[in-house]
C-alpha positions in Angstrom: -0.1 0.1 0.0 1.0 3.4 -0.7 2.2 5.5 2.4 1.5 9.1 2.5 3.0 11.9 4.3 1.6 15.4 4.6 3.5 18.7 5.2 3.3 22.2 4.9 1.3 23.1 8.0 2.1 26.0 10.4 0.8 28.8 12.4 -1.0 31.5 10.5 -3.5 34.3 11.5 -7.0 34.4 10.6 -7.2 35.2 7.0 -4.0 33.7 6.1 -3.0 31.2 3.5 -1.1 27.7 3.7 -0.2 25.2 1.1 -0.2 21.7 2.2 1.4 18.9 0.1 1.0 15.1 0.1 3.8 13.0 -0.9 3.9 9.2 -1.5 6.5 6.7 -0.4 6.8 3.1 -1.3 4.7 3.7 -4.3 3.1 6.4 -6.5 -0.1 8.1 -6.6 -1.1 6.0 -9.7 -4.5 4.5 -9.3 -5.4 6.0 -6.2 -8.0 8.9 -5.4 -6.2 11.1 -2.9 -8.3 12.9 0.0 -7.5 15.4 2.6 -9.0 14.9 6.1 -8.4 16.7 9.3 -8.9 15.9 13.1 -9.2 18.1 16.1 -8.3 16.1 19.5 -11.4 14.5 20.9 -13.2 14.5 17.6 -13.5 12.0 14.8 -11.6 12.7 11.4 -13.7 14.7 8.9 -13.2 15.0 5.2 -12.1 18.0 3.5 -11.7 17.4 -0.2 -10.5 14.9 -2.6 -9.2 14.4 -6.2 -9.5 11.4 -8.5 -6.7 9.6 -10.1 -8.2 8.9 -13.4 -9.3 12.4 -14.4 -8.6 14.9 -11.7 -12.1 15.4 -10.7 -12.3 17.2 -7.4 -14.9 17.2 -4.5 -15.1 19.6 -1.5 -17.2 18.7 1.6 -20.0 21.1 1.5 -22.0 20.7 4.7 -22.4 23.4 5.9 -22.7 24.7 2.2 -19.6 26.6 1.1 -17.6 25.3 4.0 -14.4 24.7 2.0 -15.2 25.4 -1.5 -13.9 28.8 -2.7 -11.4 28.7 0.2 -9.5 25.5 -0.5 -8.2 24.1 -3.8 -7.0 20.5 -4.1 -4.7 19.7 -7.0 -2.2 17.3 -8.3 1.3 18.3 -9.2 2.5 15.8 -11.6 6.1 17.2 -11.8 6.7 17.0 -8.1 4.3 13.9 -7.6 2.4 15.6 -4.7 -1.5 16.2 -4.1 -1.6 19.9 -2.7 -4.1 21.6 -0.8 -4.1 25.4 -1.1 -5.9 26.9 1.8 -6.8 30.6 1.9 -8.9 32.9 4.2 -8.2 30.5 7.0 -10.4 30.6 10.0 -9.7 29.6 13.8 -12.0 26.6 13.2 -9.6 25.4 10.6 -7.2 24.5 13.1 -6.4 20.8 13.1 -4.1 18.1 12.0 -4.2 17.5 8.4 -4.0 14.2 6.8 -3.9 12.8 3.2 -5.2 9.4 2.6 -6.2 7.1 -0.4 -10.0 7.5 -0.3 -12.9 6.7 -2.9 -13.6 10.1 -4.5 -16.5 11.0 -6.6 -18.5 14.2 -8.1 -20.7 14.2 -5.0 -18.7 12.4 -2.2 -15.7 11.0 -0.6 -15.6 7.8 1.5 -12.6 6.4 3.6 -12.3 3.5 6.0 -13.3 4.8 9.4 -12.0 1.9 11.2 -8.6 2.2 10.0 -6.3 2.3 13.0 -4.5 5.6 13.5 -1.2 3.7 13.6 -1.8 3.1 9.9 -2.5 6.6 8.9 0.4 8.6 7.3 2.2 11.6 9.1 -0.2 14.6 9.4 0.6 18.0 9.5 -0.5 20.6 12.2 -2.5 23.7 11.1 -3.1 26.5 13.5 -4.9 29.5 12.8 -5.0 32.3 15.5 -7.7 34.7 16.0 
């Protein structure tokens, strides 16, 4: 299985921007839809966005409406072999550890294995947005 590592997190002020990158080790992204998820201590992981391997279709979790779309942009960088998440207009509620994972990505949904042990998740990256 592909092992994914997220990087690029940091501390920013409200309204600031960050660009997260997801790199693969042990394999490539070929044949994998890649999703970005995040987790706050004491809460379950939640989906943010994903991109398909086959044609680059993107999906953004949209509940509540407009939650991420318009602020976050997911993309694939073929030259660097990464999947990136550009985040702008960051809010304190975006503070979390962000992870990238193989997911099932579609036009209207993204799904992942909720029972996958944390020990098998790749390295996340901390994003902290100060008010």
